Each structure stands twice: as C-alpha cells, then as structure tokens.
C-alpha positions as CSV (number, residue, x, y, z in Angstrom):
1,M,0.0,0.1,0.0
2,H,1.2,3.4,-1.0
3,R,2.1,5.4,2.3
4,M,2.0,9.3,2.2
5,N,5.3,10.6,3.7
6,E,5.0,13.3,6.5
7,N,5.9,16.1,4.5
8,K,2.9,15.5,1.9
9,V,0.6,15.2,5.1
10,N,1.9,18.5,6.5
11,E,1.5,20.3,3.2
12,I,-2.3,19.0,2.9
13,F,-3.2,20.0,6.3
14,G,-1.4,23.4,5.7
15,K,-3.6,24.0,2.7
16,L,-6.7,22.9,4.8
17,I,-5.9,25.3,7.5
18,R,-5.2,28.2,5.1
19,Q,-8.4,27.5,3.0
20,T,-11.0,26.6,6.0
21,N,-13.4,29.5,7.0
22,K,-13.3,28.3,10.7
23,V,-10.7,29.9,13.1
24,L,-8.0,27.4,14.2
25,F,-6.0,28.6,17.4
26,V,-3.6,27.5,19.9
27,Y,-3.3,29.6,23.1
28,D,-0.5,29.3,25.7
29,V,-2.0,29.1,29.0
30,E,1.2,30.1,31.1
31,A,2.2,32.8,28.7
32,S,-1.5,34.2,28.5
33,S,-0.8,34.5,24.6
34,F,-1.8,33.0,21.2
35,I,1.0,31.2,19.4
36,F,-1.1,30.4,16.5
37,L,-4.2,31.8,14.5
38,N,-5.1,31.1,11.0
39,D,-6.4,33.7,8.2
40,A,-9.9,32.9,8.9
41,F,-9.4,35.0,12.0
42,N,-9.2,38.1,9.9
43,Q,-12.6,37.6,8.2
44,I,-14.6,37.1,11.5
45,W,-13.0,39.8,13.5
46,E,-12.4,42.2,10.6
47,S,-8.9,42.7,12.1
48,T,-5.4,41.4,11.5
49,K,-4.4,38.2,13.3
50,E,-1.0,39.7,13.8
51,S,-2.6,42.4,16.2
52,V,-3.7,39.7,18.4
53,L,-0.7,37.6,18.5
54,T,1.0,40.8,19.8
55,D,-1.7,41.7,22.1
56,P,-4.4,39.2,23.2
57,V,-6.2,41.7,25.3
58,I,-7.6,43.3,21.9
59,L,-9.7,40.0,21.3
60,F,-10.8,39.7,24.9
61,K,-12.2,43.3,24.9
62,T,-14.4,42.3,21.9
63,I,-16.3,39.7,24.2
64,H,-19.9,40.5,24.7
65,P,-20.3,42.0,28.3
66,N,-23.0,39.5,29.3
67,D,-20.9,36.5,28.1
68,R,-17.7,37.3,29.9
69,E,-18.5,35.8,33.1
70,Y,-19.7,32.7,31.5
71,L,-16.5,32.3,29.3
72,E,-14.4,32.9,32.4
73,K,-16.1,30.0,34.0
74,E,-16.0,27.7,31.0
75,Y,-12.2,28.6,30.6
76,H,-11.4,27.6,34.4
77,E,-13.6,24.5,34.1
78,L,-11.5,23.5,30.9
79,L,-8.2,24.1,32.8
80,S,-9.4,21.8,35.7
81,G,-9.9,19.0,33.3
82,I,-13.6,19.1,32.4
83,L,-14.2,18.4,28.6
84,K,-16.0,21.3,26.8
85,Q,-17.5,21.8,23.5
86,D,-20.0,23.6,21.5
87,I,-19.5,26.8,23.9
88,E,-21.5,29.8,22.4
89,C,-20.6,33.2,22.8
90,R,-20.9,36.6,21.2
91,I,-18.3,39.4,20.2
92,I,-18.9,43.1,19.4
93,L,-16.7,44.6,16.6
94,P,-15.9,48.3,16.6
95,N,-18.6,49.1,14.3
96,K,-21.0,47.6,16.9
97,E,-21.9,44.6,14.8
98,V,-22.6,41.5,17.0
99,K,-21.6,38.2,16.0
100,T,-22.2,34.9,17.5
101,L,-19.6,32.1,17.6
102,L,-19.2,28.3,18.4
103,L,-16.2,27.4,20.2
104,T,-14.7,23.7,20.6
105,P,-11.4,23.9,22.9
106,H,-9.3,21.0,23.9
107,L,-6.7,21.3,26.8
108,I,-3.2,19.9,25.7
109,K,-0.3,19.4,27.8
110,N,3.4,19.0,26.5
111,S,6.0,16.7,28.0
112,E,7.2,19.4,30.2
113,G,4.0,20.0,31.7
114,N,3.1,23.4,29.9
115,R,-0.6,23.7,29.0
116,F,-2.1,24.8,25.7
117,I,-5.6,25.4,24.6
118,A,-6.0,24.5,20.8
119,G,-9.4,24.7,19.3
120,I,-11.8,25.4,16.4
121,L,-14.2,28.6,16.4
122,D,-16.9,29.0,13.8
123,E,-19.2,32.0,13.2
124,I,-22.9,30.8,13.5
125,T,-24.6,34.3,13.4
126,E,-26.9,33.6,10.5
127,V,-27.8,30.2,11.9
128,K,-28.5,31.5,15.3
129,D,-30.7,34.3,13.7
130,N,-32.7,31.7,11.8
131,I,-33.2,29.5,14.9
132,R,-34.1,32.5,17.0
133,N,-36.9,33.4,14.2
134,L,-38.2,29.8,14.4
135,E,-38.3,29.8,18.1
136,R,-40.1,33.1,18.4
137,F,-42.6,31.9,16.0
138,A,-42.9,28.7,17.8
139,A,-43.4,30.3,21.1
140,K,-46.0,32.5,19.4
141,K,-47.9,29.5,17.9
142,N,-48.0,27.9,21.5
143,S,-49.4,31.0,23.0
144,V,-51.9,31.8,20.4
145,L,-53.0,28.2,20.7
146,E,-53.7,28.7,24.3
147,I,-55.4,31.8,23.9
148,L,-57.6,30.4,21.0
149,S,-58.5,27.3,23.1
150,H,-59.7,29.3,26.1
151,D,-61.5,31.9,23.9
152,L,-63.5,28.9,22.1
153,A,-63.7,26.5,24.6
154,G,-65.8,29.3,26.9
155,P,-68.4,29.9,24.3
156,L,-68.7,26.3,23.3
157,A,-68.9,25.1,27.0
158,N,-71.8,27.7,27.5
159,I,-73.5,26.1,24.5
160,Q,-73.3,22.9,25.9
161,A,-74.6,24.1,29.3
162,L,-77.6,25.7,27.5
163,A,-78.3,22.6,25.5
164,E,-78.5,20.7,28.7
165,M,-81.0,23.2,30.3
166,L,-82.9,23.4,27.0
167,S,-83.1,19.5,27.0
168,E,-84.6,19.5,30.4
169,S,-87.0,22.4,29.6
170,T,-88.4,20.7,26.5
171,S,-88.6,17.2,28.0
172,S,-92.1,17.8,28.9
173,Y,-92.9,18.5,25.2
174,E,-92.5,14.8,24.3
175,N,-91.2,15.9,20.9
176,K,-88.7,13.2,19.8
177,E,-87.4,15.7,16.9
178,V,-86.9,18.7,19.2
179,Q,-84.9,16.3,21.8
180,H,-82.9,14.7,19.0
181,V,-81.5,18.2,17.9
182,V,-81.0,19.4,21.4
183,Q,-78.9,16.2,21.7
184,I,-76.7,16.9,18.8
185,I,-76.1,20.3,19.8
186,R,-75.1,19.4,23.4
187,K,-72.8,16.5,22.1
188,S,-71.3,18.5,19.2
189,S,-70.2,21.3,21.9
190,A,-68.9,18.8,24.1
191,Q,-66.8,17.2,21.3
192,S,-65.6,20.3,20.1
193,V,-64.3,21.6,23.5
194,K,-62.6,18.3,24.1
195,L,-61.1,18.5,20.6
196,I,-59.7,22.0,21.1
197,R,-58.0,20.7,24.4
198,D,-56.8,17.3,23.1
199,F,-55.1,19.2,20.2
200,V,-53.1,21.6,22.4
201,Q,-52.3,18.7,25.0
202,Q,-50.9,16.8,22.0
203,E,-48.7,19.7,21.0
204,F,-47.4,19.6,24.5
205,L,-46.8,15.9,24.5
206,E,-45.1,15.9,21.2
207,S,-42.8,18.6,22.5
208,A,-42.1,16.5,25.6
209,N,-41.3,13.2,23.8
210,A,-38.7,14.9,21.4
211,G,-35.1,14.4,22.2
212,M,-33.3,17.0,24.8
213,F,-31.1,19.6,23.2
214,K,-30.1,22.0,25.9
215,R,-28.2,25.2,25.4
216,R,-27.6,28.6,27.0
217,V,-30.8,30.7,26.7
218,D,-31.8,34.2,28.1
219,L,-35.0,33.2,30.1
220,V,-35.8,37.1,30.4
221,E,-35.9,37.3,26.6
222,K,-37.8,33.9,26.1
223,I,-40.3,34.0,28.7
224,G,-40.9,37.9,27.9
225,E,-41.8,36.7,24.4
226,I,-44.4,34.4,25.8
227,I,-46.0,36.9,28.1
228,E,-46.0,39.5,25.3
229,Q,-48.2,37.2,23.3
230,Y,-50.6,36.6,26.3
231,K,-50.7,40.5,26.9
232,A,-51.9,40.7,23.3
233,G,-54.8,38.5,23.9
234,E,-55.9,39.8,27.2
235,N,-59.2,41.3,25.6
236,L,-60.1,37.6,24.3
237,I,-59.5,35.8,27.4
238,N,-60.2,38.6,30.0
239,K,-57.2,38.3,32.1
240,N,-54.4,40.7,33.1
241,F,-50.7,39.6,32.7
242,K,-47.7,40.9,34.4
243,L,-43.9,40.3,33.9
244,S,-41.2,41.0,36.6
245,T,-37.4,40.6,35.8
246,P,-34.0,41.8,36.6
247,N,-32.9,44.7,34.3
248,K,-30.4,42.2,32.7
249,P,-30.4,38.9,30.9
250,V,-30.7,35.8,33.2
251,F,-28.9,32.7,31.6
252,A,-29.8,29.0,31.9
253,Y,-29.1,25.7,30.1
254,I,-32.6,24.5,28.8
255,D,-34.1,22.8,26.0
256,Q,-36.2,25.8,24.7
257,D,-38.9,24.2,23.1
258,K,-39.6,21.8,26.3
259,F,-39.1,24.5,28.9
260,M,-41.2,27.2,27.2
261,Q,-44.0,24.6,27.0
262,V,-43.6,24.2,30.8
263,I,-44.3,28.0,31.1
264,N,-46.9,27.9,28.6
265,N,-48.8,25.1,30.4
266,L,-48.6,26.7,33.9
267,I,-50.0,29.9,32.5
268,S,-52.6,28.0,30.7
269,N,-53.7,26.4,33.8
270,A,-53.6,29.8,35.7
271,I,-55.9,31.0,33.0
272,K,-58.4,28.2,33.4
273,F,-58.8,28.7,37.2
274,T,-58.8,32.3,37.3
275,H,-62.0,34.5,37.0
276,D,-62.4,37.1,34.5
277,D,-60.3,40.2,35.2
278,G,-58.1,38.1,37.4
279,L,-54.1,38.7,37.5
280,I,-51.5,36.1,36.4
281,A,-48.1,37.3,37.3
282,T,-44.7,35.9,36.2
283,E,-41.5,36.6,38.0
284,I,-38.1,35.7,37.1
285,E,-35.3,36.2,40.2
286,E,-31.7,35.5,39.9
287,Q,-30.5,34.2,43.3
288,D,-27.3,33.2,44.7
289,E,-28.1,29.5,44.5
290,G,-30.1,29.6,41.4
291,I,-33.0,31.1,39.4
292,L,-36.3,31.4,40.6
293,I,-39.2,31.4,38.3
294,T,-42.7,32.3,39.7
295,I,-46.1,32.0,38.0
296,R,-48.9,33.4,40.4
297,D,-52.4,33.8,39.9
298,N,-55.5,35.1,42.1
299,G,-58.0,32.5,41.1
300,I,-59.9,29.6,42.7
301,G,-57.0,27.8,44.2
302,I,-56.2,24.2,44.4
303,P,-58.2,22.1,47.2
304,E,-55.8,21.2,49.8
305,R,-57.0,17.4,49.6
306,Y,-55.1,17.3,46.1
307,H,-52.0,19.0,47.2
308,D,-50.0,15.7,47.8
309,E,-51.0,14.3,44.3
310,L,-51.0,17.0,42.1
311,F,-48.0,15.9,40.3
312,D,-49.0,12.2,40.0
313,K,-50.2,10.8,36.7
314,F,-53.8,10.5,36.3
315,T,-54.4,12.2,39.7
316,R,-57.7,13.0,41.0
317,A,-56.7,16.6,41.1
318,R,-57.6,17.1,37.4
319,R,-60.6,19.3,37.2
320,P,-62.5,21.1,34.4
321,G,-61.6,24.8,34.2
322,L,-64.0,27.6,35.1
323,R,-65.2,27.7,31.3
324,G,-65.6,23.8,31.2
325,E,-62.0,23.5,29.9
326,P,-61.3,19.5,30.2
327,S,-58.2,18.1,31.5
328,T,-56.3,14.8,31.0
329,G,-54.4,15.1,34.3
330,L,-51.3,14.5,32.5
331,G,-49.9,18.0,32.4
332,M,-48.7,18.5,35.8
333,S,-46.9,15.0,35.7
334,L,-44.9,15.9,32.5
335,I,-44.2,19.5,33.7
336,K,-42.5,18.1,36.8
337,T,-40.7,15.4,34.5
338,I,-39.4,18.0,32.2
339,V,-38.3,20.5,35.0
340,E,-36.3,17.5,36.7
341,W,-34.6,17.0,33.1
342,H,-33.2,20.4,33.5
343,E,-31.9,19.5,37.0
344,G,-34.5,21.8,38.4
345,R,-37.3,21.6,41.1
346,I,-40.9,22.6,40.9
347,W,-43.2,23.0,43.8
348,F,-46.4,25.3,44.5
349,E,-48.4,27.0,47.2
350,S,-52.2,27.3,47.1
351,E,-55.3,28.2,48.8
352,E,-58.8,27.9,47.9
353,N,-60.4,31.2,46.8
354,K,-57.2,33.2,47.0
355,G,-55.1,31.8,44.3
356,T,-52.0,29.7,43.5
357,A,-48.2,30.2,43.0
358,F,-45.9,27.7,41.1
359,Y,-42.3,28.0,41.8
360,I,-39.5,26.5,39.6
361,K,-35.9,26.6,40.7
362,M,-33.2,26.2,38.2
363,P,-29.4,26.1,38.3
364,K,-27.5,29.1,36.7
365,T,-25.0,28.8,33.9
C-alpha cells in the first residue's frame, strides 16, 4: 500500500488550515498569549491576526459583556480537566456589529507540563438568527393556541350547558325531533371543547417526547416573548398579565422548546382557574443559589386534599376549568418530569379562593 510521507501530510493540512473559514487557534496558558491563529480570524473579527498575536487583550475586549463571566467560568473548568464543546458566545466589533461564535476547545499538555488550549471557532450568526426566528414563531404559536383554546372553549362550554338546560325544559313536550336536535347540539359542543383541548395537549406531548437539546438561553428574553403574546390576547381571555424581571439577561441551560412549553402550560392552567379580570403574574429572580421562576394567579386555588398528588399521573386533582375546559391530568406530571430533566425543582403554594403560585428553581450557568 502506498504510504504518504510526513511532508506531504503536512502540506495537505497546511492547505486545509489556510482555506478553511473556521478559526483554528493555539493559546499558551502560562504565557497568556496566542501562538497560532489562521487567516480565517481576519474574516470574522475584520482585524489582523498579527495584532492579536501581539496583544491578546484586543480580542478579549471584543467579547460581549453578558458573556464574559460565562466564558471565564468555562475557561477555568476546562483548565481543571472538564471537557468542553459547543460553547456559544458573542463578540462586538468596533462598528457595533454583534456576531455569534461556536467554540470547541481542547486542553493539551506537553512533555514539560506546559498547558495549551487548541481549538476550532466558527461564526454561526446567521444560523442563530434563523433559529431565533423559528423559536419566536414556535413560542407565538403555542401562546396563540392557548389563547384561542380558552377563547373558543368558553362559548362552546356555554352552548353545552344551555343545551342541557334546553333538554330539561323541552322534555315535557315529548317531541322526539326537538330532543334529538338538542342532543346533537349538546354532544357537538362537548366534542368540540374536547377536540380543542386534546389538540393543545398533543402539542405539549409531542414537544415533551422529542429528544433533549439543551443550550444557554436568556430566560428574560424568551419568557418575555411568551408573556407579550398573552398580553396581546388579554381582551380575548379577560385576564391581566404581568412580568417582573431583573434589568439584565438571566441565562440557564435549557431545551427551549420543552421548557417554554412548561411555562405555557403553567400559564394555561392559571388562565383556566382564574376568574375574568384576574391577574396572572410571572417573575424571574436571579438568586445566589439559582434562578427562581414564579407563576402566580389570584384564582380559585387548588383544594388542599389534592396537594399531595398534584404531580401524579392521572391524579384525582384533574378538574375542568371555570369555562368547562377539560383536563387529562397528564400536564402536571409531564411538567415535573421536564423540570427535573433540567436539574430543576418545581413546587407550589395554593389556598382555595385566594390563588396559586408555582415555583421553578433552576441552576444558573
């Protein structure tokens, strides 16, 4: 078999390094300096690699302020021996343009014990923008589905109740045709209410059953997008929505689709059990030991006899909403499971006729 000599291999890899659009680098930890950067650096930073090889501080100053603490933490964990890959961060160029980068670093030690970080860095700004738009539309879709389901389920439940009253009132007529028509109205409205809720529930189940893909996400931004959709529908569902957050991003590692479905589901439950003109308040609080998310309402509350079993599958705690919205009893069990997948914890406080508050405690990045 023909064997390629070492010079030929080096020539091929040299050409690959020169032609790739990914940044390849080697950083000397002890010297706090870069000892290699390929030409792709110039394209991403719109600056010369020579300037950074001379003064690495130039590069570090371009890191987005909200990502510096996170990158410092990842850096020290890498030096301690923890493997790292797919680290996302942002840079701000002198012209104020923001770019998103994906970093895969590796810690290497030579025979003298000197440490080097070698890795690949790729710009994913356009990809992230596309994903962000898709996620925004997905969050909007889920919120709109919940708003429409409550807006439609209410009138249909009223039609069902009126049909039952009409059936009782006309029973003395002994008119089979009238009774038949009334029964059709009652059954059709009941089936329609169930169909709407089943459709929303199926959306939640499909999201929960998909594979987990966690990444660093700003909870203030993403939960804010959901609340804005509900605020836009306040007139349709006759509820008031409030969001309280720190005046800065709050980051957590989450599967965005699944976790935002949890938030949607908790808000949906609050809507179901809160009277018209009631308040549903969401709060995000960054604490020393983690992130606390609270979703609170001033609705009818959860009877104390159901408190211990609320998160069980097929619990007796499942109840129709104030407008007759049905419940499968699966929602809270799935919510607890998804929160635990995220290494979080969920609990609640509730008092009948005063309201309910659900708390989610999440680890910080």
